[in-house]
N, C-alpha and C positions, 0 to 999 in steps of 0.2 A: 356314663360314670366317668368323672374326670380323673386323670392320672395323678393330680396333685394330692388327692386325699387317700390314695391307696396306701401309702406308708402310715397314714393315720388310722387305718384299720387296726393296727396293732395297739395303738394307744387310746383310741376313741371309740371304736366299735363295741367295746365290751361294756358299755354303759348299762345295757339292759340286763346285766347279770346281777342286779341288786337283790333279786329274789334268792340268789344262792351265793354263799361265800366261797364255795368251791364246787365246780361242776364235775359230774362224773366223766370218766374217760370215754373217748369216742373211738371208733374203729375205722382205720384207714381203708381205702379201697378204690376201685375204679369209679368212673362217673356213675352216680345213681340217677338215672333218667327220670325216676318218679319224683325227684325234687325240682325238676325243671318244668317251667310252664308249658302246657300243651301247645301253645301257639308260638313258641320260641323260634326265631329265625337264625340264631347263632348261639353257640355255647363254647365256653372255654373251661377246662378243668385241669388243675394242677395238684397232683398227688405228692404232698410234701414228704410223707413217710417213704414212698417209693424212691423219691429223689435222695433222701438221706441214706438209703441203703445202696444206691447205685455207686459205681466207681467214680463217675464225674462228680456226683454229689458229695462223696467223701472227700475228694480232692479239694473242691471249692469250699466245703465246710471247714476243713482243717486250715486252709489258707486264711479264710475270713476270721475264724475264731482265734487265730494266732496273733491277730492285731489287737493291741492294747485298747485302741479306740473302740473296736467292736465289742470287746469284753465290757468296757465301761458302759456303752450304750445298752447292752443287754442287762447289765446289773441295774442300771437306772430304770429300765422298763419293767423289770421284774419287781422292783421296789414300788414303782408307781401304779402298776395295774395287776400285779400278781400273776404274770405270765411270761414265759421265756419263748419268744417267737422261734428261736432256733430249734426248739424241740416240742413245743406245745401246740403249734398249728398243724393239724392233721391233713387237711386239704382245702382247696379254694375253688369255688365254681362261680362263673359269671355267665349271665345269659340276658337276652332281651327279646321282646316280641317284634322289634323292628331294628333298623340299622342307624337310628339316631345316636349321635354322640352324647355321652354323659347321662344316659337315661336307663342304664342297665340295672341288673340286680346282682349283688355279691352275696354269696353264701360262704361263710368261713367255719369249718368244723374244727373245734379245739378240744384238747384233752384236759386242760386245766385253766381256770380263770378265777380271779378274785373280783367279784362284782362290786363290793364296797369300795375297794381301792380305785377301780376303774371309774366308777361313778364320781367319786371325789375328785379324781384327776380331770375328768371331763368338765365338771362344774367349775373347777379352778381355771381351766383354759377357756371355757365358754359359759360364763355366768348366765347367759340368756337361754340356756337349754331348757326346753319344756317337755313335760311328760304327758302322754295320752295312753289310753288302753284300747286294745282290740282283742276280743276272744280270750281274755284273761292274760294277755301279754302286755308288758309295759313297753311302750314305744318312746324313744327319746329323739328329739329333733333339735338341731342346732345349725347355725350358719357357718359356712366356710368360704374362703375366697375362691372365685372361679378363675381358672388359668387365663381366660380371655377378658378378665375384668369383672367387676361387680361381685355379688355374693350369690350363693345358692344354699338351699336347705338340704341337710342330710338327715335321714331317719334311720335308726337302728333298733333292733330288738334281739332277744335271745329266745330260741325255740327249743324246747325239750332239754334245756340245760347244756347244750353242746353245739348248736348251730346258730351262728351270728348272721343276721340278715341285715343288709344295708342297701339303700337306694336313695337317689336324689328325688324320687317320686313316692310320696306316702302311699298312694293306692297300690303301687307295686310291692311294697313291703307287706301290706295287708293281704294281697293276692298270694305272696310267697308263704305267709303263715297258713293260709287255707290249703295250699298245695302240700306243705309239709305235714299238716294234720290229716290229710286225706279227703278234705271237703271238696277240693277241686282236683281234677285229674292232672297227672304229669304228662311227660312226653309219651306218645304212643310208641309201641315197639316197632311199628312200621316206619317211624320217622327216621330219615337218614342221620339225624343228630344222635339217635339212640343206638346206632349200630354197635355191635360188640367191638371192643378194642383188644389188642393183643395183651397177653399177660406181661406185666412189668411196665405198662404204660405210665409215664410220668406226666407228660403234657398232652392234652387233647384240644384241638381247635376245629370247629366245624361250622359251616354256614349252609343255608338252603334258601330256596326262593330268592336268589340274588339277582336274577335277570331283571334289568330295569330299575333296580334299587339304587338309591343315592348312597353309595358306600363311602365311608371315610377313607382318607389316604389316596394315593395315586398309583397303586399297583395295576399295571395294564392287564395282567392275567386275571385278577379278580374282577376287574371292570368288565371282562368279557366271559364271565363264568356264571353258571346257573347254580352251582354247588361246589363246596370245597371241604376237604377233610385232611387234617394232619394229626398223626399220633407219633410220639417219640418216647423212647425209654430204654430199659435194659431188661432182657430176659436171660437169666443165667449169666453166661460170660459173653453174651452178644449184645451190642448196642444196636438200636434200630430206629429208623425214621421213615414213615410211610406217608406219602401224599397222594391224594386223588383229587383231580380237578374235572368237574363236569362243565365243559366249555359250552358256549352258545352256538358253536358250529364245529363241524369236523375239521375245517381248515384251521381254526384256532387251536384245537387239540393237537393237531399235527405240528403246528408251529411251536407250541410249548415243549413238546417232546424233542423237537429239533434243537431248541435252545439248550435244554438240559444235556442232551447228548453232545452238543458242541462244547459246553463247559467241561464235561467229563473228558473229552478228547484233549482239550487244552491242558487239563490237569495231568493227564497221562504223559503229554509231551514235556511238561514242566518238571515232573518228578519221575521221569523214566528210569533214573538210576537209584531210586529210593524204594527198596522192596516193601517196606511198611506202608509208605504212602500209596504205592501202586495197589497194594491189597485193599486199602481203604477206598480208593477210587473205583476199583473193580467191583466193590460191593453195591454200587449204584446201578439199578436196572430200571428201564422205562418200557412201557407198553401202551399202545393206543387201541381202543376199541370204540369205533364210532366217535362220539363227542367226548368220551372219557379217556383221560390220560392218567396213568398210574406210575408213580415213581417210588420204588422201594430200595432202601439202603440198609445194609447191616455191616457190622465190623466187629472184630474181636476187641473186647473192652480193654484188655491189657495192652494190645498193640496201639489202640487209640490213645490211651494214657501215656504210653511211651512216646508217641509221636507228638503229642501236645507238649510234653516236657522238652523234647528235642527242639521244637519250634520256638518255645519260650527261651531256651538257652541261646538259640541262634539269633533271635531278633530282640529279645527283651533287654539285654544288656546294652545294645547299641541304640535303642530307640525308646528308652524309658519304660515306665510301668505298663503302658498300653502296647508296647512292642510292635508286632506285625501290623495291627490295626492302625496305630498312630503313623507308622511309616507309609502305609499305602494311602491313608486319608490325606496326608500332606502331599503325596505324589499326585493324586487326582486333583486336589485343590490347585496345585501349581499349574497343571494342564489347563484347568478352567480359566485361571488368571491370564495364561499366555495365549489363550484362544482369541 
């Protein structure tokens, strides 16, 4: 699934709602493993409702919605497709049965959509769009530019009035329809992808059967891993981020833990005089058992928000809107040029 059409989910994926002028409300929650293919090798889930209720989510939402340009974009989108992405997207799930780029499935749960407007907008943007049917569902297929050049086809439909299904492979959309209707099984409860997540999880990312797979990206840790799990969110007044890596050897697991502990030690040296930062750093714990390395982090949400504001004040004014990131990016690029 290419990154270029992810923003288009908001404007184009709703084409299949032509059966309904207004869909019923959906209910947010953690990953529903029954909606993910039984043979999935990886899954990502983003709980938008949980994000909106979290302290970081409220901060980012307030900042984003305070911009006139963002307000205009949302107003235009609401007019064109009858949905406000800032409040009507409930959650998003992505998965695939292999690790090929651009070939996954996207499930978007929404609370409100106007199918007639969305379809009209799609036809305006893509006059070549064609419709087919499968198991009583209307499937819409159109072409979009591929980030590496050329064109690719995207197919979308709406299931049960609230779940948008998208993929660049028509058979996977059809399979997803069968999974959502119960005709095909979802993930087994024994799958590591289906393991329970902590209450308040906002984002979940997991992979399995990774050994020997041709993974996208260049992360050396994942290249030497058999499985991976990350969950992050907010439970009560605590933020949390838990990572588990099942390495392909005990040596790799030990090296990963050593790297993480090294960064924690460097952070403690750098911010030894900052009580709030030291508390945030102290919340990171690592453990190794055989080939499995676990990293658990938690911090007080109010302290974290206070620290973010403090860092923004310290670096933002001197280094533009990107602040700390812009400063350090330029620093490292200069080192590369001088090398």
